[in-house]
mmCIF file of the C-alpha atoms, coordinates in Angstrom:
data_MODEL
# 
_entry.id   MODEL 
# 
loop_
_atom_site.group_PDB 
_atom_site.id 
_atom_site.type_symbol 
_atom_site.label_atom_id 
_atom_site.label_alt_id 
_atom_site.label_comp_id 
_atom_site.label_asym_id 
_atom_site.label_entity_id 
_atom_site.label_seq_id 
_atom_site.pdbx_PDB_ins_code 
_atom_site.Cartn_x 
_atom_site.Cartn_y 
_atom_site.Cartn_z 
_atom_site.occupancy 
_atom_site.B_iso_or_equiv 
_atom_site.pdbx_formal_charge 
_atom_site.auth_seq_id 
_atom_site.auth_comp_id 
_atom_site.auth_asym_id 
_atom_site.auth_atom_id 
_atom_site.pdbx_PDB_model_num 
ATOM 1   C CA . MET A 1 1   ? -24.854 11.542 55.780  1.00 0.00 ? 1   MET A CA 1 
ATOM 2   C CA . ALA A 1 2   ? -24.583 14.937 54.113  1.00 0.00 ? 2   ALA A CA 1 
ATOM 3   C CA . GLY A 1 3   ? -20.843 15.120 54.852  1.00 0.00 ? 3   GLY A CA 1 
ATOM 4   C CA . PRO A 1 4   ? -19.650 12.225 52.642  1.00 0.00 ? 4   PRO A CA 1 
ATOM 5   C CA . ASP A 1 5   ? -21.933 13.255 49.755  1.00 0.00 ? 5   ASP A CA 1 
ATOM 6   C CA . LEU A 1 6   ? -20.556 16.770 49.877  1.00 0.00 ? 6   LEU A CA 1 
ATOM 7   C CA . LYS A 1 7   ? -16.998 15.414 49.832  1.00 0.00 ? 7   LYS A CA 1 
ATOM 8   C CA . PHE A 1 8   ? -17.805 13.226 46.821  1.00 0.00 ? 8   PHE A CA 1 
ATOM 9   C CA . ASP A 1 9   ? -19.307 16.167 44.948  1.00 0.00 ? 9   ASP A CA 1 
ATOM 10  C CA . THR A 1 10  ? -16.279 18.339 45.745  1.00 0.00 ? 10  THR A CA 1 
ATOM 11  C CA . ASN A 1 11  ? -13.864 15.631 44.574  1.00 0.00 ? 11  ASN A CA 1 
ATOM 12  C CA . THR A 1 12  ? -15.870 15.099 41.396  1.00 0.00 ? 12  THR A CA 1 
ATOM 13  C CA . GLU A 1 13  ? -15.902 18.827 40.745  1.00 0.00 ? 13  GLU A CA 1 
ATOM 14  C CA . LEU A 1 14  ? -12.150 19.106 41.240  1.00 0.00 ? 14  LEU A CA 1 
ATOM 15  C CA . ALA A 1 15  ? -11.527 16.114 38.962  1.00 0.00 ? 15  ALA A CA 1 
ATOM 16  C CA . ALA A 1 16  ? -13.685 17.656 36.228  1.00 0.00 ? 16  ALA A CA 1 
ATOM 17  C CA . ARG A 1 17  ? -11.759 20.931 36.497  1.00 0.00 ? 17  ARG A CA 1 
ATOM 18  C CA . ARG A 1 18  ? -8.396  19.132 36.331  1.00 0.00 ? 18  ARG A CA 1 
ATOM 19  C CA . THR A 1 19  ? -9.599  17.208 33.283  1.00 0.00 ? 19  THR A CA 1 
ATOM 20  C CA . GLY A 1 20  ? -10.676 20.465 31.643  1.00 0.00 ? 20  GLY A CA 1 
ATOM 21  C CA . MET A 1 21  ? -7.267  21.979 32.293  1.00 0.00 ? 21  MET A CA 1 
ATOM 22  C CA . SER A 1 22  ? -5.588  18.868 30.863  1.00 0.00 ? 22  SER A CA 1 
ATOM 23  C CA . PHE A 1 23  ? -7.475  19.408 27.598  1.00 0.00 ? 23  PHE A CA 1 
ATOM 24  C CA . GLN A 1 24  ? -6.136  22.960 27.472  1.00 0.00 ? 24  GLN A CA 1 
ATOM 25  C CA . ARG A 1 25  ? -2.591  21.716 28.122  1.00 0.00 ? 25  ARG A CA 1 
ATOM 26  C CA . THR A 1 26  ? -2.960  19.107 25.393  1.00 0.00 ? 26  THR A CA 1 
ATOM 27  C CA . ARG A 1 27  ? -4.242  21.763 22.973  1.00 0.00 ? 27  ARG A CA 1 
ATOM 28  C CA . MET A 1 28  ? -1.269  23.996 23.758  1.00 0.00 ? 28  MET A CA 1 
ATOM 29  C CA . SER A 1 29  ? 1.072   21.037 23.309  1.00 0.00 ? 29  SER A CA 1 
ATOM 30  C CA . ALA A 1 30  ? -0.375  20.399 19.845  1.00 0.00 ? 30  ALA A CA 1 
ATOM 31  C CA . ASP A 1 31  ? 0.200   24.082 19.022  1.00 0.00 ? 31  ASP A CA 1 
ATOM 32  C CA . ARG A 1 32  ? 3.833   23.799 20.149  1.00 0.00 ? 32  ARG A CA 1 
ATOM 33  C CA . THR A 1 33  ? 4.272   20.741 17.937  1.00 0.00 ? 33  THR A CA 1 
ATOM 34  C CA . LEU A 1 34  ? 2.897   22.655 14.962  1.00 0.00 ? 34  LEU A CA 1 
ATOM 35  C CA . MET A 1 35  ? 5.204   25.575 15.815  1.00 0.00 ? 35  MET A CA 1 
ATOM 36  C CA . SER A 1 36  ? 8.207   23.251 15.594  1.00 0.00 ? 36  SER A CA 1 
ATOM 37  C CA . VAL A 1 37  ? 6.991   22.060 12.181  1.00 0.00 ? 37  VAL A CA 1 
ATOM 38  C CA . ILE A 1 38  ? 6.613   25.712 11.124  1.00 0.00 ? 38  ILE A CA 1 
ATOM 39  C CA . ARG A 1 39  ? 10.159  26.535 12.261  1.00 0.00 ? 39  ARG A CA 1 
ATOM 40  C CA . THR A 1 40  ? 11.664  23.606 10.385  1.00 0.00 ? 40  THR A CA 1 
ATOM 41  C CA . SER A 1 41  ? 9.582   24.249 7.253   1.00 0.00 ? 41  SER A CA 1 
ATOM 42  C CA . LEU A 1 42  ? 10.437  27.936 7.293   1.00 0.00 ? 42  LEU A CA 1 
ATOM 43  C CA . SER A 1 43  ? 14.132  27.088 7.556   1.00 0.00 ? 43  SER A CA 1 
ATOM 44  C CA . LEU A 1 44  ? 13.923  24.654 4.634   1.00 0.00 ? 44  LEU A CA 1 
ATOM 45  C CA . ILE A 1 45  ? 11.911  27.044 2.469   1.00 0.00 ? 45  ILE A CA 1 
ATOM 46  C CA . GLY A 1 46  ? 14.122  30.027 3.289   1.00 0.00 ? 46  GLY A CA 1 
ATOM 47  C CA . PHE A 1 47  ? 17.392  28.168 2.824   1.00 0.00 ? 47  PHE A CA 1 
ATOM 48  C CA . GLY A 1 48  ? 16.227  26.512 -0.392  1.00 0.00 ? 48  GLY A CA 1 
ATOM 49  C CA . PHE A 1 49  ? 14.994  29.807 -1.809  1.00 0.00 ? 49  PHE A CA 1 
ATOM 50  C CA . THR A 1 50  ? 18.297  31.487 -0.915  1.00 0.00 ? 50  THR A CA 1 
ATOM 51  C CA . ILE A 1 51  ? 20.377  28.765 -2.595  1.00 0.00 ? 51  ILE A CA 1 
ATOM 52  C CA . PHE A 1 52  ? 18.168  28.896 -5.677  1.00 0.00 ? 52  PHE A CA 1 
ATOM 53  C CA . GLN A 1 53  ? 18.337  32.691 -5.960  1.00 0.00 ? 53  GLN A CA 1 
ATOM 54  C CA . PHE A 1 54  ? 22.079  32.833 -5.270  1.00 0.00 ? 54  PHE A CA 1 
ATOM 55  C CA . PHE A 1 55  ? 22.974  30.452 -8.083  1.00 0.00 ? 55  PHE A CA 1 
ATOM 56  C CA . GLN A 1 56  ? 20.345  31.958 -10.363 1.00 0.00 ? 56  GLN A CA 1 
ATOM 57  C CA . ARG A 1 57  ? 21.968  35.398 -9.971  1.00 0.00 ? 57  ARG A CA 1 
ATOM 58  C CA . LEU A 1 58  ? 25.473  33.999 -10.515 1.00 0.00 ? 58  LEU A CA 1 
ATOM 59  C CA . ARG A 1 59  ? 24.292  32.376 -13.723 1.00 0.00 ? 59  ARG A CA 1 
ATOM 60  C CA . GLU A 1 60  ? 22.557  35.561 -14.914 1.00 0.00 ? 60  GLU A CA 1 
ATOM 61  C CA . GLN A 1 61  ? 25.783  37.527 -14.374 1.00 0.00 ? 61  GLN A CA 1 
ATOM 62  C CA . ASP A 1 62  ? 27.798  34.891 -16.280 1.00 0.00 ? 62  ASP A CA 1 
ATOM 63  C CA . VAL A 1 63  ? 29.956  34.162 -13.242 1.00 0.00 ? 63  VAL A CA 1 
ATOM 64  C CA . ILE A 1 64  ? 29.130  30.487 -13.672 1.00 0.00 ? 64  ILE A CA 1 
ATOM 65  C CA . THR A 1 65  ? 27.766  28.622 -16.651 1.00 0.00 ? 65  THR A CA 1 
ATOM 66  C CA . LYS A 1 66  ? 26.033  25.679 -15.005 1.00 0.00 ? 66  LYS A CA 1 
ATOM 67  C CA . ALA A 1 67  ? 23.923  26.081 -11.898 1.00 0.00 ? 67  ALA A CA 1 
ATOM 68  C CA . GLU A 1 68  ? 21.236  23.476 -12.447 1.00 0.00 ? 68  GLU A CA 1 
ATOM 69  C CA . ALA A 1 69  ? 22.361  21.067 -9.717  1.00 0.00 ? 69  ALA A CA 1 
ATOM 70  C CA . ALA A 1 70  ? 22.491  23.748 -7.017  1.00 0.00 ? 70  ALA A CA 1 
ATOM 71  C CA . ARG A 1 71  ? 19.264  25.341 -8.232  1.00 0.00 ? 71  ARG A CA 1 
ATOM 72  C CA . ASN A 1 72  ? 17.544  21.943 -8.214  1.00 0.00 ? 72  ASN A CA 1 
ATOM 73  C CA . PHE A 1 73  ? 18.812  21.339 -4.680  1.00 0.00 ? 73  PHE A CA 1 
ATOM 74  C CA . GLY A 1 74  ? 17.333  24.673 -3.592  1.00 0.00 ? 74  GLY A CA 1 
ATOM 75  C CA . LEU A 1 75  ? 14.072  23.799 -5.306  1.00 0.00 ? 75  LEU A CA 1 
ATOM 76  C CA . ALA A 1 76  ? 14.039  20.411 -3.564  1.00 0.00 ? 76  ALA A CA 1 
ATOM 77  C CA . LEU A 1 77  ? 14.538  22.063 -0.160  1.00 0.00 ? 77  LEU A CA 1 
ATOM 78  C CA . VAL A 1 78  ? 11.603  24.406 -0.767  1.00 0.00 ? 78  VAL A CA 1 
ATOM 79  C CA . ALA A 1 79  ? 9.440   21.477 -1.901  1.00 0.00 ? 79  ALA A CA 1 
ATOM 80  C CA . LEU A 1 80  ? 10.442  19.489 1.185   1.00 0.00 ? 80  LEU A CA 1 
ATOM 81  C CA . GLY A 1 81  ? 9.558   22.440 3.426   1.00 0.00 ? 81  GLY A CA 1 
ATOM 82  C CA . ILE A 1 82  ? 6.152   22.769 1.777   1.00 0.00 ? 82  ILE A CA 1 
ATOM 83  C CA . LEU A 1 83  ? 5.492   19.023 2.028   1.00 0.00 ? 83  LEU A CA 1 
ATOM 84  C CA . MET A 1 84  ? 6.489   18.990 5.685   1.00 0.00 ? 84  MET A CA 1 
ATOM 85  C CA . LEU A 1 85  ? 4.184   21.926 6.368   1.00 0.00 ? 85  LEU A CA 1 
ATOM 86  C CA . ILE A 1 86  ? 1.258   20.221 4.626   1.00 0.00 ? 86  ILE A CA 1 
ATOM 87  C CA . VAL A 1 87  ? 1.764   17.052 6.667   1.00 0.00 ? 87  VAL A CA 1 
ATOM 88  C CA . GLY A 1 88  ? 2.056   19.088 9.883   1.00 0.00 ? 88  GLY A CA 1 
ATOM 89  C CA . ILE A 1 89  ? -1.136  21.041 9.143   1.00 0.00 ? 89  ILE A CA 1 
ATOM 90  C CA . VAL A 1 90  ? -3.105  17.885 8.295   1.00 0.00 ? 90  VAL A CA 1 
ATOM 91  C CA . TYR A 1 91  ? -1.858  16.128 11.425  1.00 0.00 ? 91  TYR A CA 1 
ATOM 92  C CA . HIS A 1 92  ? -2.698  19.166 13.585  1.00 0.00 ? 92  HIS A CA 1 
ATOM 93  C CA . ILE A 1 93  ? -6.231  19.446 12.181  1.00 0.00 ? 93  ILE A CA 1 
ATOM 94  C CA . GLN A 1 94  ? -6.905  15.730 12.657  1.00 0.00 ? 94  GLN A CA 1 
ATOM 95  C CA . PHE A 1 95  ? -5.542  15.783 16.200  1.00 0.00 ? 95  PHE A CA 1 
ATOM 96  C CA . MET A 1 96  ? -7.510  18.881 17.176  1.00 0.00 ? 96  MET A CA 1 
ATOM 97  C CA . MET A 1 97  ? -10.749 17.518 15.705  1.00 0.00 ? 97  MET A CA 1 
ATOM 98  C CA . GLY A 1 98  ? -10.275 14.311 17.687  1.00 0.00 ? 98  GLY A CA 1 
ATOM 99  C CA . LEU A 1 99  ? -9.519  16.277 20.839  1.00 0.00 ? 99  LEU A CA 1 
ATOM 100 C CA . ARG A 1 100 ? -12.600 18.471 20.370  1.00 0.00 ? 100 ARG A CA 1 
ATOM 101 C CA . HIS A 1 101 ? -14.759 15.388 19.760  1.00 0.00 ? 101 HIS A CA 1 
ATOM 102 C CA . LEU A 1 102 ? -13.427 13.667 22.893  1.00 0.00 ? 102 LEU A CA 1 
ATOM 103 C CA . ARG A 1 103 ? -13.924 16.849 24.926  1.00 0.00 ? 103 ARG A CA 1 
ATOM 104 C CA . GLU A 1 104 ? -17.496 17.223 23.704  1.00 0.00 ? 104 GLU A CA 1 
ATOM 105 C CA . SER A 1 105 ? -18.380 13.598 24.458  1.00 0.00 ? 105 SER A CA 1 
ATOM 106 C CA . MET A 1 106 ? -16.909 13.920 27.970  1.00 0.00 ? 106 MET A CA 1 
ATOM 107 C CA . ARG A 1 107 ? -18.897 17.125 28.453  1.00 0.00 ? 107 ARG A CA 1 
ATOM 108 C CA . LYS A 1 108 ? -22.107 15.374 27.383  1.00 0.00 ? 108 LYS A CA 1 
ATOM 109 C CA . ASP A 1 109 ? -21.381 12.540 29.826  1.00 0.00 ? 109 ASP A CA 1 
ATOM 110 C CA . GLY A 1 110 ? -20.996 15.073 32.634  1.00 0.00 ? 110 GLY A CA 1 
ATOM 111 C CA . LEU A 1 111 ? -17.327 14.292 33.173  1.00 0.00 ? 111 LEU A CA 1 
ATOM 112 C CA . LEU A 1 112 ? -16.255 17.741 32.083  1.00 0.00 ? 112 LEU A CA 1 
ATOM 113 C CA . HIS A 1 113 ? -17.838 21.155 32.295  1.00 0.00 ? 113 HIS A CA 1 
ATOM 114 C CA . GLY A 1 114 ? -16.535 22.450 28.976  1.00 0.00 ? 114 GLY A CA 1 
ATOM 115 C CA . GLU A 1 115 ? -16.799 26.051 30.149  1.00 0.00 ? 115 GLU A CA 1 
ATOM 116 C CA . SER A 1 116 ? -13.375 27.110 28.909  1.00 0.00 ? 116 SER A CA 1 
ATOM 117 C CA . VAL A 1 117 ? -12.976 28.415 25.379  1.00 0.00 ? 117 VAL A CA 1 
ATOM 118 C CA . PHE A 1 118 ? -11.401 26.131 22.781  1.00 0.00 ? 118 PHE A CA 1 
ATOM 119 C CA . PRO A 1 119 ? -10.445 28.705 20.113  1.00 0.00 ? 119 PRO A CA 1 
ATOM 120 C CA . VAL A 1 120 ? -9.095  28.261 16.617  1.00 0.00 ? 120 VAL A CA 1 
ATOM 121 C CA . SER A 1 121 ? -5.338  27.977 16.750  1.00 0.00 ? 121 SER A CA 1 
ATOM 122 C CA . LEU A 1 122 ? -3.393  31.087 15.739  1.00 0.00 ? 122 LEU A CA 1 
ATOM 123 C CA . THR A 1 123 ? -0.491  28.747 15.073  1.00 0.00 ? 123 THR A CA 1 
ATOM 124 C CA . LEU A 1 124 ? -2.612  26.928 12.495  1.00 0.00 ? 124 LEU A CA 1 
ATOM 125 C CA . ILE A 1 125 ? -3.481  30.226 10.803  1.00 0.00 ? 125 ILE A CA 1 
ATOM 126 C CA . THR A 1 126 ? 0.227   31.108 10.705  1.00 0.00 ? 126 THR A CA 1 
ATOM 127 C CA . ALA A 1 127 ? 1.051   27.700 9.214   1.00 0.00 ? 127 ALA A CA 1 
ATOM 128 C CA . VAL A 1 128 ? -1.544  28.152 6.449   1.00 0.00 ? 128 VAL A CA 1 
ATOM 129 C CA . VAL A 1 129 ? -0.202  31.628 5.622   1.00 0.00 ? 129 VAL A CA 1 
ATOM 130 C CA . LEU A 1 130 ? 3.342   30.231 5.459   1.00 0.00 ? 130 LEU A CA 1 
ATOM 131 C CA . LEU A 1 131 ? 2.095   27.435 3.211   1.00 0.00 ? 131 LEU A CA 1 
ATOM 132 C CA . ILE A 1 132 ? 0.601   29.987 0.815   1.00 0.00 ? 132 ILE A CA 1 
ATOM 133 C CA . ILE A 1 133 ? 3.877   31.933 0.787   1.00 0.00 ? 133 ILE A CA 1 
ATOM 134 C CA . GLY A 1 134 ? 5.854   28.720 0.230   1.00 0.00 ? 134 GLY A CA 1 
ATOM 135 C CA . VAL A 1 135 ? 3.655   27.686 -2.693  1.00 0.00 ? 135 VAL A CA 1 
ATOM 136 C CA . ALA A 1 136 ? 3.997   31.172 -4.195  1.00 0.00 ? 136 ALA A CA 1 
ATOM 137 C CA . ALA A 1 137 ? 7.780   30.919 -3.800  1.00 0.00 ? 137 ALA A CA 1 
ATOM 138 C CA . ILE A 1 138 ? 8.071   27.542 -5.497  1.00 0.00 ? 138 ILE A CA 1 
ATOM 139 C CA . VAL A 1 139 ? 5.778   28.594 -8.364  1.00 0.00 ? 139 VAL A CA 1 
ATOM 140 C CA . SER A 1 140 ? 7.880   31.720 -8.757  1.00 0.00 ? 140 SER A CA 1 
ATOM 141 C CA . MET A 1 141 ? 11.078  29.685 -8.753  1.00 0.00 ? 141 MET A CA 1 
ATOM 142 C CA . MET A 1 142 ? 9.858   27.134 -11.279 1.00 0.00 ? 142 MET A CA 1 
ATOM 143 C CA . PHE A 1 143 ? 8.122   29.454 -13.744 1.00 0.00 ? 143 PHE A CA 1 
ATOM 144 C CA . GLN A 1 144 ? 9.922   32.776 -13.111 1.00 0.00 ? 144 GLN A CA 1 
ATOM 145 C CA . VAL A 1 145 ? 6.627   34.537 -12.331 1.00 0.00 ? 145 VAL A CA 1 
ATOM 146 C CA . GLY A 1 146 ? 5.010   36.070 -9.309  1.00 0.00 ? 146 GLY A CA 1 
ATOM 147 C CA . PRO A 1 147 ? 6.255   38.153 -6.444  1.00 0.00 ? 147 PRO A CA 1 
ATOM 148 C CA . PHE A 1 148 ? 9.446   36.183 -5.855  1.00 0.00 ? 148 PHE A CA 1 
ATOM 149 C CA . GLY A 1 149 ? 10.621  35.894 -9.463  1.00 0.00 ? 149 GLY A CA 1 
# 
């Protein structure tokens, strides 16, 4: 009788470990999703800032007289990059909080050991820093102040 019980315990243990690893894979997948949002936002912010600055400099040197349309397009790209980053950060935080809650409830039910660390995402920290830089850039562009003016 001890044999089948031991097999059941071993299978349960292995299932709990696989479930724990699946939470880690899901967490890493959410980080990769946020990284793709960061890449796209960074491209939009960088390209928009470049367009804005390029036409701003041409106008300052009297090479062209009207640059508002191109400058506004650059400004719109930076704003779109910032908006996309905000949405990505909010989605990531909501997803991770839900995942942590589910993991904790499964741990309390004994379905998961919860021994592995579930750290704060470095990708999220990077996204917040980029958001701060993006906001500083758009404020600098609009009001000609700050580090990017």
